C-alpha angles and dihedrals in degrees: 000000000000101000097125105101102025115136112253092231099057111120112250109159094194114176119217116196136167143099139301117210138160119257086260091057098253127130109253119245088243128357139167140196117216127196113212139177109234115274092018127113094193112086120229086213137356126198129190116236112243124246087258090058094250128131140175126197132168127225105213101199143022123261136066116337138155136212117216117202118200134176140171112274090006138101116248123248127206123204120194119224129194107199125196127194110267094016117155121251117279129233113208129170119186133194115199126214121232119256116271097248124202099225097187106039119179091201133017119194124201134202131174149150089307090069097028089252091288107173092202094059097043112140128225112244118233112259116219128208089254090061095252122127125222137186131182105225126195109254116195099155144025095291144025124216121202149153133213126226122203100033096089136031136213110241087337094291112082146028123261135181113251141161122273111251119248094026124160091244144348140215130192114255097210094243106075100283139073139244125226121237119212119190113226114211098164128005122203111223090341095306139100127198117240115199128197120190115190088203088068095060114120117268112276117269127180102184113134125232117272132203118193119188128194118265091260091057101057093130091056090046092053089050090054091049092051092046092050092049092049092048091054092046093046089053089052090050092046093050091048089050091049091052091049089047092053092047095045093240133139114284113257120241122227094245090059093060101058092238114183090218091064090063103033102042097052089047092050090046093052105033113024112115094221115083095208092052092049091054093043091052090048093053093047090050090060089076087076098048113126100207123257093351087070095046093122093053090044090053090051090050090050091050089052095044113033120213089253094061118116088215089082086072089071089075107010096189088056088077091055092049092049093047091049092051093048098041096041111175093334129094113311094248096146093042090052091051090053092050094047103038113024110104094219115087090202090060092046093050095044093052092046092049089053089056089048090052092050092051091046096052092043091051092234093157102182093045091046093054092049095048094041089052090055092048093049095044098047107027110025089110091066117094092212090063095056094095095048093047090053102035097045099039106141088217093052117135094225105068134120110271096027126109113260110252115265113265143164122190136174113235122225086251091059102253122122122236125190142167089262095050091050095054111124093032133093107226141168122228112204124186108201147138136213090238093054110101096197089049092054089046088062093057098092094053092040093053092045090052091048093054091048102042108023111135094005106136085348093302116175140147131239114198117197113199124216093190123138092255138000092251092068093072102063097055090051092051092046098048106026120016125007097211092192097197138080120315137187135171122236108212110219094012112219092013094058116109090235090057091050092050089052090046094234108181096157141002145278091048112168128178132177119221124200128221092268093054097255123131109251101174139010145184117340093020087065100047133088117335091346090069092070092047092050094048091046088054095051102031101033124239139110117299115235113252118217 
C-alpha cells in the first residue's frame, strides 16, 4: 500500500460500515460512531448506531483519521485509520467493553443541567444506611439530565462522569460518555429526588474491546491491533511512573517492565513486508522513547518514516518526541523539518508547541516570543493549541520572576490571608480538589515536604479547593490526608475571578512564592520528587536521595 506521502486534502470518500455490539454480543441501548482527525476531540461527523447495531460513516479525505465508538454503560474504543486516495470501502465491526464500575464507592458526585454539567461544582450525593445515594435536584421542566462521578474509572485510574445505569433515557455528552434522562411528572417544591443504588450496576465483565475488519482490510486491522497493544502497554508504563512519582523513586524505563510493545513494534518496523505497516509501527513505538538516551532508536524510526510522511498524523506528538530525541540539546533541526515539510497541520503545530514549551520552561525569553508568535499566527485556529497558547504565553501573569497576583482569601478557620500578609514568607499556593486524581496523587510528596520544611524561612502552604462545596474538604482531611496547613474554598472553581487571575486551566496547579512576593517556581518543579529538590534549593537543606 502506497499511502505514505499522500496529501491530507486529497478527496477519498471512503465509506466505513459495520456493526457495534457489546462484548456479550448485544446491541447497546444507545451508541454512536464519531469520525475525528487525530489529536482532536471535536468530531468531523457523528452518527447514531441503528437499532440493529449497524452504522455507516464516510471519511472525506486521505490521511490519518480515527473512529471513536461510544455506547451507554460501555467504555469507548478508538480505531486508527490511514486512508489513501482511491482506497476501497472498509468493513469494521466493533465490540465494546463494559465500563470499569466502582461497585463500593465511598462518595458519588452528581452534576446536571442545574449546574450546566460543571465538573468543578459537582455535588456529593447523600449516602443512606442502605448504601444507596440520593440527591434532590432542581426540576424546572419535564425532565432532568444528569451524570454521576465516582461510579466508573478511566483505564482504572481516574474518575469520569457517566450515565446512571437503568435510566429512562440517555443522550450523548459530546465527550465520550452519556447523560441520564429522568422524566419529571411531579416535582415537590421544585425538586425531584435522584437515587443511585450501586447494587443495580450491571454484572461485572472484563472482556476487552475488539475490532474486526473485513478480509480486504487486513493492514488496517493489524494497525488497530498494534495501537490497542501499545495503548495497554503505555497505560502500564504510565501507572508504574505514577507509582514511582508518588513514592519519590526513579522513573521506570519501558524495557524494565516486560512490555509486549517493546518486542513487537521494533520487529514490525524492521521486518513487516508492508511499507505502511512498518511506518505505522515506527510511529506508535515513539510513545516509549525516553528522550536523548533513545537517540539511536529515534534515528532509526526517522529513517523508516521520513518527516514528510502522513503517517506521523496518527500520533501527532510522536513527531515532537522523535525530534526531541534526535536533536537533543542541539539546534532543533529535525523539529524544524517537521514544521516546514510535514503535510499535516496537526503535526506541524504539535512540534512547534513543544519548542514553545521548551523555551518557556527554560526562560529563554527572546526565543519564546519568536516561537510563540509563529504558533499564534499560524495555528491559533486549532482547538488542540488552546492550552499551549494560554499556558506558554510570554505575557502570562503566572511565570517565574513575576509578582504573584494580588489576592485575599478567607481561610476555613476564619482568618484572612493576602499577598500583603504573606510578605516575608516563602509559601506554596496549590489549587486542588478532592475529586482530582492527580491532586490526590501529589499528597505523599506534599506531606513529606511539609514535615521537612514547615516553618523554615516562614515556609507554609495555602491550598485552594475547587470542590463542589466547602463541606467536601473536611471529610477528605479526616479520612484520607490531614493536610495540616492553610485552606480556603474557591466558589465556582475555574470560573472564579481568582482562578482567572492565576490563569488556572487545570489542577493541580502549584506555585512557590518568595519572601518578596515574586513567583520562584511553578508546575512540574513542585510535583512529585521534584518538589523536595525545589524546596531544598530555595529554603536550604539536604535534598532527599532516592
